[in-house]
MDAnalysis code that builds the backbone (N, CA, C; Angstrom):
import MDAnalysis as mda
import numpy as np

u = mda.Universe.empty(594, n_residues=198, atom_resindex=np.repeat(np.arange(198), 3), trajectory=True)
u.add_TopologyAttr("name", ["N", "CA", "C"] * 198)
u.add_TopologyAttr("resid", np.arange(1, 199))
u.add_TopologyAttr("resname", ["MET", "ARG", "LEU", "TYR", "SER", "LEU", "SER", "VAL", "LEU", "TYR", "LYS", "GLY", "ASP", "PRO", "LYS", "ALA", "LEU", "LEU", "LEU", "ARG", "ALA", "ALA", "TYR", "ASP", "VAL", "SER", "THR", "PHE", "SER", "PHE", "PHE", "GLN", "ARG", "THR", "SER", "ALA", "GLN", "GLU", "PHE", "MET", "THR", "PHE", "THR", "SER", "GLN", "LEU", "ILE", "VAL", "GLN", "ARG", "SER", "ALA", "GLU", "GLY", "SER", "ARG", "ALA", "SER", "VAL", "LYS", "GLU", "GLN", "GLY", "TYR", "LEU", "CYS", "HIS", "VAL", "TYR", "VAL", "ARG", "ASN", "ASP", "SER", "LEU", "ALA", "GLY", "VAL", "VAL", "ILE", "ALA", "ASP", "SER", "GLU", "TYR", "PRO", "SER", "ARG", "VAL", "ALA", "PHE", "THR", "LEU", "LEU", "GLU", "LYS", "VAL", "LEU", "ASP", "ASP", "PHE", "SER", "LYS", "GLN", "VAL", "ASP", "SER", "VAL", "HIS", "TRP", "PRO", "VAL", "GLY", "SER", "PRO", "ASP", "THR", "ILE", "HIS", "TYR", "THR", "ALA", "LEU", "ASP", "ARG", "TYR", "LEU", "SER", "THR", "TYR", "GLN", "ASN", "PRO", "ARG", "GLU", "ALA", "ASP", "PRO", "MET", "SER", "LYS", "VAL", "GLN", "ALA", "GLU", "LEU", "ASP", "GLU", "THR", "LYS", "ILE", "ILE", "LEU", "HIS", "ASN", "THR", "MET", "GLU", "SER", "LEU", "LEU", "GLU", "ARG", "GLY", "GLU", "LYS", "ILE", "ASP", "ASP", "LEU", "VAL", "SER", "LYS", "SER", "GLU", "VAL", "LEU", "GLY", "ILE", "GLN", "SER", "LYS", "ALA", "PHE", "TYR", "LYS", "THR", "ALA", "ARG", "LYS", "GLN", "ASN", "SER", "CYS", "CYS", "ALA", "VAL", "MET"])
u.atoms.positions = np.array([
    [6.098, -6.725, -0.826],
    [6.477, -5.403, -0.361],
    [7.555, -5.545, 0.693],
    [8.629, -4.800, 0.497],
    [9.747, -4.938, 1.415],
    [10.539, -3.637, 1.502],
    [10.986, -3.328, 2.712],
    [11.919, -2.227, 2.956],
    [13.309, -2.818, 3.148],
    [14.290, -2.233, 2.500],
    [15.661, -2.726, 2.624],
    [16.549, -1.801, 3.425],
    [16.259, -0.499, 3.365],
    [17.141, 0.457, 4.018],
    [16.354, 1.683, 4.458],
    [16.746, 2.212, 5.595],
    [16.195, 3.456, 6.118],
    [17.374, 4.260, 6.653],
    [17.624, 5.417, 6.045],
    [18.813, 6.209, 6.390],
    [18.444, 7.641, 6.729],
    [19.204, 8.205, 7.655],
    [19.103, 9.629, 7.981],
    [20.446, 10.246, 7.613],
    [20.391, 11.313, 6.809],
    [21.608, 11.952, 6.330],
    [21.531, 13.460, 6.533],
    [22.696, 14.104, 6.418],
    [22.763, 15.558, 6.442],
    [23.291, 16.017, 5.094],
    [22.547, 16.903, 4.437],
    [22.965, 17.405, 3.127],
    [23.963, 18.531, 3.343],
    [25.237, 18.184, 3.340],
    [26.292, 19.176, 3.488],
    [26.589, 19.847, 2.165],
    [27.504, 20.834, 2.194],
    [27.790, 21.570, 0.976],
    [28.553, 20.722, -0.048],
    [29.660, 20.098, 0.323],
    [30.292, 19.294, -0.726],
    [29.604, 17.939, -0.936],
    [29.190, 17.296, 0.157],
    [28.553, 15.988, 0.001],
    [27.600, 15.703, 1.156],
    [26.814, 14.657, 1.001],
    [25.865, 14.264, 2.040],
    [26.557, 13.341, 3.038],
    [26.283, 13.575, 4.315],
    [26.881, 12.758, 5.375],
    [25.845, 11.784, 5.920],
    [26.220, 10.526, 6.025],
    [25.350, 9.528, 6.636],
    [25.429, 9.689, 8.144],
    [24.268, 9.938, 8.781],
    [24.242, 10.100, 10.234],
    [23.886, 8.785, 10.925],
    [22.909, 8.100, 10.370],
    [22.462, 6.840, 10.967],
    [21.712, 6.049, 9.898],
    [21.771, 4.712, 9.961],
    [21.073, 3.884, 8.986],
    [20.700, 2.541, 9.593],
    [19.648, 1.962, 9.044],
    [19.235, 0.607, 9.412],
    [18.998, -0.156, 8.108],
    [19.386, -1.418, 8.102],
    [19.289, -2.223, 6.886],
    [18.603, -3.552, 7.188],
    [17.894, -4.054, 6.186],
    [17.369, -5.420, 6.234],
    [17.838, -6.102, 4.960],
    [18.954, -6.800, 5.060],
    [19.540, -7.472, 3.899],
    [19.368, -8.986, 3.997],
    [18.392, -9.419, 4.777],
    [18.191, -10.847, 5.002],
    [17.767, -11.593, 3.743],
    [17.215, -10.892, 2.756],
    [16.786, -11.556, 1.521],
    [17.949, -11.756, 0.545],
    [19.076, -11.119, 0.808],
    [20.264, -11.297, -0.028],
    [21.068, -12.486, 0.487],
    [21.861, -13.081, -0.397],
    [22.706, -14.190, 0.053],
    [23.763, -13.645, 1.013],
    [24.298, -14.525, 1.821],
    [25.247, -14.121, 2.850],
    [26.432, -13.353, 2.268],
    [26.911, -13.794, 1.119],
    [28.087, -13.185, 0.522],
    [27.786, -11.844, -0.149],
    [26.522, -11.554, -0.425],
    [26.143, -10.299, -1.066],
    [25.722, -9.221, -0.068],
    [25.521, -9.569, 1.158],
    [24.952, -8.635, 2.130],
    [25.796, -7.385, 2.340],
    [27.088, -7.548, 2.497],
    [27.953, -6.386, 2.721],
    [27.954, -5.468, 1.505],
    [28.071, -6.055, 0.330],
    [28.067, -5.255, -0.900],
    [26.734, -4.538, -1.083],
    [25.636, -5.232, -0.799],
    [24.314, -4.622, -0.934],
    [24.170, -3.442, 0.028],
    [24.636, -3.611, 1.241],
    [24.552, -2.550, 2.241],
    [25.404, -1.343, 1.818],
    [26.601, -1.593, 1.314],
    [27.463, -0.503, 0.854],
    [26.829, 0.220, -0.333],
    [26.221, -0.533, -1.245],
    [25.570, 0.075, -2.402],
    [24.388, 0.930, -1.963],
    [23.611, 0.472, -0.973],
    [22.475, 1.254, -0.472],
    [22.957, 2.550, 0.174],
    [24.057, 2.480, 0.907],
    [24.620, 3.682, 1.529],
    [25.080, 4.667, 0.458],
    [25.807, 4.171, -0.538],
    [26.289, 5.022, -1.627],
    [25.121, 5.668, -2.375],
    [24.109, 4.880, -2.710],
    [22.944, 5.396, -3.438],
    [22.215, 6.450, -2.615],
    [22.048, 6.206, -1.326],
    [21.368, 7.170, -0.453],
    [22.115, 8.500, -0.423],
    [23.438, 8.443, -0.274],
    [24.233, 9.669, -0.243],
    [24.153, 10.409, -1.574],
    [24.223, 9.686, -2.670],
    [24.184, 10.306, -3.998],
    [22.833, 10.983, -4.265],
    [21.742, 10.308, -3.880],
    [20.404, 10.870, -4.109],
    [20.191, 12.130, -3.275],
    [20.624, 12.103, -2.015],
    [20.473, 13.286, -1.154],
    [21.329, 14.432, -1.681],
    [22.523, 14.117, -2.105],
    [23.447, 15.124, -2.620],
    [22.861, 15.845, -3.838],
    [22.127, 15.116, -4.671],
    [21.582, 15.688, -5.912],
    [20.151, 16.203, -5.770],
    [19.574, 16.099, -4.586],
    [18.214, 16.587, -4.364],
    [18.254, 17.975, -3.737],
    [17.274, 18.776, -4.087],
    [17.195, 20.131, -3.535],
    [16.593, 20.090, -2.134],
    [16.930, 21.088, -1.332],
    [16.344, 21.185, 0.007],
    [14.850, 21.447, -0.123],
    [14.070, 20.864, 0.773],
    [12.624, 21.027, 0.753],
    [11.941, 20.217, -0.327],
    [12.577, 19.139, -0.763],
    [11.987, 18.346, -1.854],
    [11.799, 16.892, -1.451],
    [10.879, 16.264, -2.160],
    [10.625, 14.832, -2.036],
    [10.722, 14.245, -3.437],
    [11.265, 13.045, -3.525],
    [11.370, 12.410, -4.837],
    [11.443, 10.901, -4.675],
    [11.084, 10.207, -5.739],
    [11.241, 8.756, -5.816],
    [12.082, 8.461, -7.047],
    [13.149, 7.710, -6.843],
    [14.073, 7.388, -7.922],
    [14.106, 5.876, -8.081],
    [13.933, 5.424, -9.331],
    [13.968, 3.991, -9.596],
    [15.391, 3.592, -9.935],
    [15.893, 2.590, -9.254],
    [17.237, 2.067, -9.505],
    [17.121, 0.553, -9.594],
    [17.300, 0.027, -10.804],
    [17.124, -1.390, -11.108],
    [15.719, -1.804, -10.678],
    [15.554, -2.756, -9.766],
    [14.224, -3.187, -9.349],
    [13.757, -2.531, -8.067],
    [14.430, -1.467, -7.637],
    [14.149, -0.855, -6.351],
    [13.691, 0.585, -6.533],
    [12.971, 1.083, -5.531],
    [12.589, 2.493, -5.507],
    [13.264, 3.150, -4.306],
    [13.924, 4.259, -4.547],
    [14.569, 5.027, -3.490],
    [13.732, 6.278, -3.270],
    [13.143, 6.387, -2.096],
    [12.320, 7.546, -1.748],
    [13.178, 8.466, -0.883],
    [13.264, 9.726, -1.290],
    [14.105, 10.677, -0.568],
    [13.268, 11.890, -0.156],
    [13.554, 12.375, 1.047],
    [12.924, 13.589, 1.551],
    [14.025, 14.429, 2.178],
    [14.267, 15.608, 1.601],
    [15.266, 16.532, 2.129],
    [14.523, 17.733, 2.698],
    [14.678, 17.945, 4.003],
    [13.992, 19.070, 4.632],
    [14.752, 20.372, 4.380],
    [14.119, 21.484, 4.708],
    [14.741, 22.796, 4.514],
    [15.933, 23.024, 5.442],
    [16.004, 22.277, 6.543],
    [17.137, 22.413, 7.462],
    [18.282, 21.464, 7.106],
    [18.247, 20.884, 5.913],
    [19.287, 19.993, 5.353],
    [19.279, 18.592, 5.944],
    [18.359, 18.293, 6.831],
    [18.229, 16.922, 7.323],
    [17.459, 16.134, 6.265],
    [17.945, 14.940, 5.953],
    [17.348, 14.154, 4.876],
    [17.148, 12.709, 5.313],
    [16.190, 12.073, 4.665],
    [15.931, 10.667, 4.913],
    [15.750, 9.942, 3.592],
    [16.199, 8.685, 3.556],
    [16.062, 7.866, 2.353],
    [15.542, 6.493, 2.751],
    [14.531, 6.047, 2.016],
    [14.006, 4.692, 2.162],
    [14.263, 3.974, 0.849],
    [14.867, 2.803, 0.931],
    [15.031, 1.961, -0.254],
    [14.112, 0.764, -0.075],
    [13.209, 0.595, -1.053],
    [12.185, -0.451, -0.972],
    [12.031, -1.106, -2.339],
    [11.271, -2.182, -2.378],
    [10.963, -2.768, -3.680],
    [9.906, -1.907, -4.364],
    [9.654, -2.187, -5.625],
    [8.771, -1.318, -6.408],
    [7.304, -1.428, -6.003],
    [6.939, -2.444, -5.237],
    [5.546, -2.622, -4.808],
    [5.200, -1.807, -3.565],
    [6.218, -1.352, -2.842],
    [5.966, -0.639, -1.589],
    [5.299, 0.707, -1.882],
    [4.193, 1.042, -1.186],
    [3.466, 2.290, -1.479],
    [4.293, 3.536, -1.162],
    [4.351, 4.445, -2.119],
    [5.144, 5.677, -1.955],
    [4.625, 6.535, -0.809],
    [3.305, 6.627, -0.680],
    [2.727, 7.469, 0.372],
    [3.175, 7.004, 1.751],
    [3.214, 5.687, 1.949],
    [3.632, 5.142, 3.246],
    [5.125, 5.414, 3.471],
    [5.930, 5.297, 2.414],
    [7.366, 5.560, 2.539],
    [7.624, 7.010, 2.953],
    [6.903, 7.945, 2.347],
    [7.100, 9.356, 2.710],
    [6.552, 9.672, 4.098],
    [5.495, 8.994, 4.498],
    [4.986, 9.144, 5.870],
    [6.039, 8.667, 6.868],
    [6.661, 7.532, 6.559],
    [7.728, 7.001, 7.408],
    [8.892, 7.986, 7.485],
    [9.315, 8.521, 6.357],
    [10.438, 9.464, 6.357],
    [10.138, 10.703, 7.191],
    [8.940, 11.225, 7.050],
    [8.574, 12.414, 7.823],
    [8.582, 12.117, 9.323],
    [8.045, 10.965, 9.687],
    [8.003, 10.565, 11.090],
    [9.413, 10.376, 11.657],
    [10.275, 9.702, 10.895],
    [11.644, 9.439, 11.342],
    [12.431, 10.741, 11.487],
    [12.322, 11.625, 10.514],
    [13.085, 12.877, 10.577],
    [12.601, 13.774, 11.710],
    [11.300, 13.799, 11.965],
    [10.785, 14.568, 13.107],
    [11.316, 14.001, 14.416],
    [11.270, 12.686, 14.542],
    [11.748, 12.026, 15.756],
    [13.256, 12.241, 15.930],
    [14.000, 12.103, 14.849],
    [15.455, 12.278, 14.892],
    [15.814, 13.700, 15.321],
    [15.128, 14.697, 14.743],
    [15.450, 16.094, 15.073],
    [15.108, 16.441, 16.524],
    [14.162, 15.710, 17.110],
    [13.833, 15.935, 18.525],
    [14.875, 15.306, 19.445],
    [15.454, 14.178, 19.036],
    [16.383, 13.448, 19.905],
    [17.849, 13.827, 19.700],
    [18.197, 14.280, 18.491],
    [19.591, 14.629, 18.203],
    [19.656, 16.120, 17.892],
    [20.488, 16.844, 18.639],
    [20.611, 18.294, 18.464],
    [21.193, 18.620, 17.094],
    [20.706, 19.676, 16.483],
    [21.099, 20.037, 15.114],
    [22.577, 20.447, 14.999],
    [23.218, 20.792, 16.102],
    [24.650, 21.154, 16.030],
    [25.507, 19.927, 15.709],
    [24.996, 18.724, 15.972],
    [25.747, 17.494, 15.710],
    [25.579, 17.000, 14.262],
    [24.585, 17.505, 13.540],
    [24.307, 17.008, 12.192],
    [25.462, 17.220, 11.209],
    [26.049, 18.441, 11.106],
    [27.094, 18.645, 10.087],
    [28.389, 17.874, 10.335],
    [28.605, 17.449, 11.566],
    [29.859, 16.746, 11.893],
    [29.618, 15.311, 12.344],
    [28.382, 14.853, 12.257],
    [28.033, 13.538, 12.778],
    [28.412, 12.393, 11.844],
    [28.386, 11.207, 12.426],
    [28.612, 9.965, 11.684],
    [27.850, 8.862, 12.416],
    [27.683, 7.699, 11.797],
    [26.963, 6.620, 12.492],
    [27.596, 6.226, 13.831],
    [28.901, 6.469, 13.984],
    [29.577, 6.133, 15.246],
    [29.311, 7.160, 16.338],
    [29.076, 8.426, 15.961],
    [28.923, 9.481, 16.968],
    [27.467, 9.838, 17.259],
    [26.550, 9.519, 16.345],
    [25.139, 9.842, 16.543],
    [24.464, 8.671, 17.251],
    [23.843, 8.960, 18.384],
    [23.167, 7.908, 19.154],
    [21.659, 8.038, 18.964],
    [21.174, 7.284, 18.006],
    [19.740, 7.252, 17.696],
    [19.417, 5.814, 17.320],
    [18.634, 5.150, 18.158],
    [18.432, 3.707, 17.988],
    [17.067, 3.328, 17.425],
    [16.240, 4.295, 17.090],
    [14.867, 3.990, 16.680],
    [14.744, 3.506, 15.236],
    [15.791, 3.651, 14.419],
    [15.680, 3.285, 13.006],
    [15.359, 1.810, 12.793],
    [15.998, 0.927, 13.562],
    [15.723, -0.510, 13.417],
    [14.263, -0.824, 13.738],
    [13.734, -0.164, 14.757],
    [12.327, -0.364, 15.135],
    [11.400, 0.124, 14.020],
    [11.681, 1.303, 13.482],
    [10.871, 1.826, 12.376],
    [10.938, 0.896, 11.159],
    [12.136, 0.416, 10.860],
    [12.311, -0.453, 9.693],
    [11.508, -1.741, 9.834],
    [11.521, -2.325, 11.012],
    [10.759, -3.570, 11.203],
    [9.254, -3.314, 11.287],
    [8.854, -2.201, 11.897],
    [7.429, -1.880, 12.018],
    [6.801, -1.626, 10.662],
    [7.517, -0.934, 9.800],
    [6.960, -0.541, 8.502],
    [7.185, -1.583, 7.403],
    [7.680, -2.761, 7.747],
    [7.813, -3.817, 6.734],
    [6.453, -4.179, 6.150],
    [5.433, -4.163, 7.001],
    [4.068, -4.394, 6.519],
    [3.329, -3.059, 6.570],
    [3.187, -2.378, 5.421],
    [2.593, -1.041, 5.440],
    [1.139, -1.021, 5.896],
    [0.421, -2.112, 5.725],
    [-0.986, -2.141, 6.143],
    [-1.123, -2.101, 7.656],
    [-0.165, -2.705, 8.343],
    [-0.221, -2.710, 9.804],
    [0.336, -1.415, 10.390],
    [1.345, -0.846, 9.739],
    [2.015, 0.327, 10.295],
    [1.282, 1.628, 10.000],
    [0.659, 1.710, 8.838],
    [0.037, 2.952, 8.412],
    [-1.476, 2.828, 8.478],
    [-2.147, 3.671, 9.275],
    [-3.605, 3.571, 9.405],
    [-4.348, 3.763, 8.081],
    [-3.855, 4.656, 7.225],
    [-4.520, 4.883, 5.938],
    [-4.454, 3.639, 5.057],
    [-3.317, 2.942, 5.075],
    [-3.191, 1.714, 4.281],
    [-4.129, 0.638, 4.797],
    [-4.275, 0.601, 6.118],
    [-5.178, -0.380, 6.717],
    [-6.621, -0.100, 6.298],
    [-7.009, 1.168, 6.332],
    [-8.360, 1.550, 5.917],
    [-8.558, 1.255, 4.430],
    [-7.532, 1.557, 3.613],
    [-7.618, 1.295, 2.177],
    [-7.776, -0.201, 1.905],
    [-7.036, -1.033, 2.649],
    [-7.152, -2.483, 2.474],
    [-8.548, -2.964, 2.856],
    [-9.097, -2.412, 3.951],
    [-10.450, -2.782, 4.358],
    [-11.477, -2.338, 3.318],
    [-11.278, -1.145, 2.739],
    [-12.177, -0.676, 1.688],
    [-12.102, -1.576, 0.452],
    [-10.893, -1.986, 0.103],
    [-10.744, -2.890, -1.047],
    [-11.454, -4.222, -0.800],
    [-11.299, -4.752, 0.424],
    [-11.979, -6.005, 0.765],
    [-13.497, -5.830, 0.720],
    [-13.983, -4.709, 1.254],
    [-15.425, -4.433, 1.235],
    [-15.920, -4.313, -0.195],
    [-15.127, -3.665, -1.048],
    [-15.500, -3.514, -2.452],
    [-15.603, -4.887, -3.134],
    [-14.667, -5.780, -2.823],
    [-14.711, -7.126, -3.401],
    [-15.944, -7.877, -2.920],
    [-16.231, -7.777, -1.624],
    [-17.413, -8.447, -1.063],
    [-18.677, -7.874, -1.689],
    [-18.739, -6.563, -1.811],
    [-19.897, -5.916, -2.411],
    [-20.062, -6.340, -3.869],
    [-18.960, -6.426, -4.585],
    [-18.998, -6.853, -5.985],
    [-19.521, -8.291, -6.091],
    [-19.028, -9.166, -5.211],
    [-19.500, -10.561, -5.201],
    [-20.979, -10.636, -4.839],
    [-21.402, -9.803, -3.893],
    [-22.809, -9.776, -3.501],
    [-23.673, -9.314, -4.663],
    [-23.203, -8.288, -5.373],
    [-23.957, -7.800, -6.531],
    [-24.058, -8.873, -7.609],
    [-22.975, -9.609, -7.833],
    [-23.007, -10.686, -8.822],
    [-24.009, -11.756, -8.419],
    [-24.002, -12.114, -7.131],
    [-24.949, -13.146, -6.683],
    [-26.390, -12.636, -6.764],
    [-26.588, -11.332, -6.496],
    [-27.931, -10.762, -6.636],
    [-28.391, -10.779, -8.092],
    [-27.468, -10.460, -8.990],
    [-27.819, -10.493, -10.402],
    [-28.167, -11.916, -10.847],
    [-27.368, -12.885, -10.377],
    [-27.678, -14.277, -10.708],
    [-29.042, -14.645, -10.146],
    [-29.273, -14.230, -8.927],
    [-30.561, -14.514, -8.293],
    [-31.676, -13.808, -9.058],
    [-31.389, -12.562, -9.476],
    [-32.370, -11.810, -10.245],
    [-32.707, -12.504, -11.546],
    [-31.684, -13.067, -12.199],
    [-31.943, -13.809, -13.431],
    [-32.817, -15.021, -13.158],
    [-32.579, -15.701, -12.062],
    [-33.383, -16.874, -11.712],
    [-34.821, -16.455, -11.389],
    [-34.963, -15.326, -10.709],
    [-36.300, -14.830, -10.394],
    [-37.035, -14.470, -11.682],
    [-36.295, -13.842, -12.626],
    [-36.915, -13.519, -13.919],
    [-37.403, -14.779, -14.630],
    [-36.612, -15.833, -14.567],
    [-37.037, -17.101, -15.170],
    [-38.319, -17.597, -14.523],
    [-38.378, -17.506, -13.184],
    [-39.583, -17.961, -12.473],
    [-40.791, -17.096, -12.831],
    [-40.549, -15.787, -12.926],
    [-41.643, -14.891, -13.280],
    [-42.148, -15.214, -14.684],
    [-41.230, -15.406, -15.609],
    [-41.676, -15.734, -16.978],
    [-42.390, -17.080, -16.997],
    [-41.942, -18.025, -16.201],
    [-42.627, -19.312, -16.129],
    [-44.002, -19.148, -15.506],
    [-44.107, -18.286, -14.514],
    [-45.409, -18.080, -13.893],
    [-46.358, -17.382, -14.866],
    [-45.831, -16.511, -15.724],
    [-46.671, -15.897, -16.749],
    [-47.170, -16.942, -17.721],
    [-46.271, -17.852, -18.097],
    [-46.674, -18.957, -18.979],
    [-47.707, -19.812, -18.270],
    [-47.431, -20.072, -17.011],
    [-48.372, -20.864, -16.229],
    [-49.707, -20.140, -16.134],
    [-49.673, -18.860, -15.988],
    [-50.898, -18.072, -15.929],
    [-51.706, -18.184, -17.213],
    [-51.057, -18.115, -18.341],
    [-51.745, -18.242, -19.632],
    [-52.336, -19.642, -19.773],
    [-51.542, -20.648, -19.384],
    [-52.039, -22.030, -19.465],
    [-53.206, -22.227, -18.498],
    [-53.076, -21.636, -17.336],
    [-54.168, -21.759, -16.364],
    [-55.429, -21.099, -16.888],
    [-55.245, -19.939, -17.499],
    [-56.406, -19.261, -18.077],
    [-57.033, -20.096, -19.189],
    [-56.199, -20.684, -20.017],
    [-56.713, -21.532, -21.103],
    [-57.441, -22.745, -20.529],
    [-56.834, -23.332, -19.501],
    [-57.484, -24.472, -18.856],
    [-58.815, -24.062, -18.241],
    [-58.822, -22.901, -17.604],
    [-60.039, -22.388, -16.982],
    [-61.134, -22.167, -18.029],
    [-60.757, -21.550, -19.146],
    [-61.724, -21.301, -20.210],
    [-62.257, -22.626, -20.782],
    [-61.347, -23.559, -20.997],
    [-61.771, -24.865, -21.528],
    [-62.676, -25.571, -20.534],
    [-62.325, -25.534, -19.278],
    [-63.144, -26.179, -18.243],
    [-64.496, -25.493, -18.134],
    [-64.532, -24.215, -18.294],
    [-65.772, -23.464, -18.211],
    [-66.700, -23.840, -19.381],
    [-66.118, -23.970, -20.552],
    [-66.936, -24.376, -21.709],
    [-67.470, -25.788, -21.519],
    [-66.617, -26.638, -20.976],
    [-67.075, -28.006, -20.729],
    [-68.181, -28.024, -19.706],
    [-67.997, -27.243, -18.651],
    [-69.021, -27.203, -17.607],
    [-70.319, -26.570, -18.109],
    [-70.212, -25.587, -18.974],
    [-71.436, -24.965, -19.495],
    [-72.203, -25.940, -20.400],
    [-71.493, -26.795, -21.111],
    [-72.148, -27.798, -21.934],
    [-72.884, -28.813, -21.066],
    [-72.225, -29.154, -19.955],
    [-72.810, -30.157, -19.069],
    [-74.007, -29.595, -18.324],
    [-74.020, -28.350, -18.035],
    [-75.116, -27.731, -17.290],
    [-76.372, -27.647, -18.134],
    [-76.238, -27.523, -19.447],
    [-77.397, -27.396, -20.336],
    [-78.106, -28.743, -20.398],
    [-77.407, -29.768, -20.363],
    [-78.046, -31.070, -20.489],
    [-78.915, -31.289, -19.348],
])
């Protein structure tokens, strides 16, 4: 699971404007990093431009998922992640980032802003924090703990069933032993009754 890009954009009338972005291109080779970053910026702008206001969507592009959230006030966010990254966590991140951005940057700067003029530094922190969704998102952490508990419970049930099978074997052996003991008792009783008559 990996996040590659986190962008805040403004959905303008002719096109979407990039206001601020953070990238993690460390998994790409050195010579591909600039191209990858430019492609992520282009894809983010294109997705926001083609999305309706007040909508959320996930778009698959090659091996990546682009999660977009466009608010009714035309402020938009895009997360580009690998296909394993949970969508719910990505949309939680987008909502958190856009709320934080709208509190720190006045809306009059959005239609004319650019990465050089908008001063918002929290994107890099959000990008690094949410690299591991289990640590960043409380629901993911609870879900992971539930999955682990389910596995432990399943293993415990399997061991109980194995133990139950072994107990059944012992019970059946004790029943056999009981029949043999009864037969021995009856035989011994007949022998003893013969000896008592003499």
